[in-house]
N, C-alpha and C positions, 0 to 999 in steps of 0.2 A: 504493500500500500504506500502511496506517495501523496503528500500534501504540499510538496514544494511549489514555489511560485513558478508559473510557466513562463519561460524566456525564449524557447525555440519551438518552431512549428514546421512540420512537413505537410504539404498539401499534395495529395496524389489525385491527378485529374486537372487538366488545364483548360477545361471548357469554361462556359460562362460563370458557373457557380464557383468552381475552384479558383479561377483567376481573380474573381471579385473578392473572395475571402482572403486570398493571398495578399492582394493589394491593401486590404484593411489591416492585416497583421503587420505588414511592412510599415504602414503609416503609424501604427501603434507602437513601433519600436521593438517588435519581436524579431528575432533572427528567423528568417523564413526562407524555406527552399520549396521549389516545385519539383516533385519526383516524376521522372520520365526516363524511358530507356530507349536505346537504339536510335533510329532515325527521328523519332519524335523529340528526343532530347536534343539531338543536333539541330533540328529546326528551331527549337525554342532558344537555344544558345545563339544561333546565327541571326535569326530574324526577330526574336522576342515577341512580346505581346504588349498591347496598350489596353488600359482600363479607363474608360471615359476620357480617352485622349492622352492619358499619362502613361509613359512606359512603365511596365511592371518591373520593379527593382528587386525581385526575388532571384536568388541563384537557382540554377538547375542542378539537381542531384541525380546522377545516373548510377544505378546499382552496379553496373559493369565496370565503372572506372573511378567513382568517387567514394571517399571515406569521410565520415564526420561522426562526432559523438552522437549517441542516441538522443533524439529530440524529446522534448517534454510532452508535446501534443502532436498527434497525427490526425489530420482531417481528410477523410476519404470522400471524394466528390466525383466519382466516375459513374457511368451507366452500369446497371446491374450485370449486363452480359460481359463487362470488362472487369468485374470485381476480383475474380480469382487472380488474374494477371497483375492487377494493381497491388494486391496484397503481397505478391512475390516481389514486385519492384520495391515496395516499401520496407520489406523485411530487414535489409542491411542498415536501415537508419533508425530503428527503434530498439528499445531495451525494456527491462523489467519495470521501469518506472514510467514508461510512456502511457499517456491516456489517449484513447481512441474515440473519435467522434465521426460517425458516418452520417452524411446528409443525403444518402441514397433514398429513393422512394421505396415504398413497400414495407413489409413487416419482417424481413428475413436477413438483412445485411449484417445486423449486429451478431447474429448467430455465426455467420461465416467469419467475421473478424475474431470473435471469441474462440472459434475452433482453430484458427491459425495462430493467434498470439496469446491465448488464454483470456479468461473472462474478467480477471481482476481489474483490468484497466479500461474496460469497455463501458461507455455510457450510451444511453438511448438518446436519440436526437431527431427532431424534424425541423425542416426549414419552411417558414410560412411567409407569404406575401412578397417573395422576391420576384422582381421583374427584370430579367437580364437576357442578353443574347450575344451570340458570337458570329461575326462575319470575317472569315479569314483570320488574321491576327489581331483583329480589333474586337474588344469586349466592351459593350455598353450596358449600363443598367440604369433603370429609372428609380428603383428602390432596392436596397439590400435585404429588405424584409426583416424577419426576426427568427432567431433560433430558440427552440424549446428543448431543454436538456433535462435529463433526470436519470434515475437508475432503477433497478429492480432486483429482486432476490437473485443471487448468484452472479451479479455484475459488480461494477466498481463501487467502492465506498462513496458515501455521499460527500465526503471531503473533496473528492475530485470534481464534483459539480461546482463547488465553490471556487476551486482553482481555475477551472475552465471559464466560469463566469467572470472572474477577475480579468483573465486574458481577453475575453470578448469586450469587456468594458474599456480596456486600454486600446482595443482595435476599433472602438466606436461602433460596435455591432450590438443591436438590441437583443435581449434574451430574457427568458424567464424559466422557472423550474417548478412546474405544477406538482401537486401532490400525487395525482393519479396519471403517471406517465403512460401506462399501457392504454388508457382511454385516449390520450392524446395521439398515440401512434395509430390507433384505429380511426380516429377522427380524420387524420391526415390521409390515411388510406382511402377513406370514403370520398374525401375531396378529390384526390388524384384520380380515382376510378371514374368519378363523375365528370369533372371539368377537363382533365387532360384528354380523355378518350373522346368526349363529345366534340371538343375543339378540333381534335386531330381529324376526325372523319368529316366535319363540316367546314374545316379551314376557317374557323371563326375566332375573332378576338374576344376578350373578356366582356366587352360591352354587349355583345349579342346575347349573353346569358343572363343579363340583368332585367330583361323585359320579356313579357309573355310572348310566346311564339314557339315554333318548332325547336329552335336551339335550346331554349330553357326547358322545354318539355323533355327532350332527350336527356339532358343533364340530370334532371330530377328523377327520371325513370332509372337511370344507372345508379344514382345515389340511393334510391329506395331499395334496390336489390342488395346493396351493401348493408343497409340497415337491417334487412330481413335476415341475412346470414350472421350478423354480428352477435345476436343473442345466443344462438346455439353454439357459436364459436367461443363464447365465454366473456365477451366484452360488449354488452348491449349498447347500441346507439339509439337516439330517439329524436323527438321534435326539437329539443334544445340544441342538439347538434346541427340539425338542418338550419335553424334560425341563425346560429353562430356563423355557419358558412355563408349564408346570404349577406350578413354584415361584412364579412371579410371580402366577399366578391365585389360588393359595391364600393369598397375602398381601393380596389386595384385599378391601375391605369386602364381606361377603356380600350385603348389600342394595343394593350399588351398581349403577348402570345404565350401560351403554355409551352413547356419544354417539349412535350410530345408533338405539338403542332410544328414547332421548329424542326424536330427530327423528320417529320413527314415531308416538310417543304424542302429539306436538305437531302432527302433520299436516304437518311440513316435508318437503321433498325429502331423499332419502337419498343417500349416496355409493356406491350399489351399482355404478354404472358404473366407479368407481375401483377397486373390489375385484373383484367377480365378473366385471365386464366385462374387466378386465385379464387375469385368470386364463383366461377363455374364449378370449381372443385369443391368448395364449401357447400354450394347448393346441392350438388350430387350427394355429398356426404350426409346432409341433413334433410334431404327430400324437399328442397325449396327451388321452385322454378327460377331461372335467371336468363330469360330470353333476350333481354337487351344486351347484357354483357356477352352472351353467346354470339349475337349478331355483330357486335364490335370485334370480337375475336375473329370471326370469319372475314370481316372487311380488312382489318389491320394486320392479320396474320398471314396475308397472301405472300 
């Protein structure tokens, strides 16, 4: 267990989220590296990235050629299908006192991190309200959003939540630590399943889902299926969770695009298996129909 002040950070994943967080940590005075390997590392070293027009001043750490002391905090910000490789790239730069925060979507990434590095340093985390994108080497964001962090039985000691929160304060990132983190994880899963998938198939920005019409109806239908399976899965969601999402949705930039919509437009693989796939599996397990998520899986799983 470690309660030391966090002074060094490794961010694995140089997409919109990872680069944005790395820029904040640099600005907050933390020693920050972006972990990448092979050709990706060389591109980052040669061409670099900009975040809202400012060059990202984080060093690049390549596991094949670089050595540095174990970092205090590892932030994992890749897509789920890249997680296994990202953890291998990260391995040379972490140690027994490293704390791990995954900002991946879904409900399972912390298990993978704990399996690779041990559960004592792993915190639960979700990212809310972020509006960011990447075009080539340029990252732009309208809002860094807020990180929600916490722990659960078998994971990191609560003292690590405090240490990470202090680092986020220095980085100028908003955060909170709710009492029931498992409920928060499921709430975010509900949100992602609804808005990410609906926006991806309709190619629609956030504003389209704030008014009555086909876009909003599809989003709510996907959301309702998550609510339906959440109770049998052990973390029931309800009307208060629906209302909370509506409040958050109306606060987001109307022309903002979800990460899944950005993936579709860029021709990248989506995380449909992480969302619709999980809902469909839970529906089958508990005898609950999930036709809307099944349709999304058919469309995006092509």
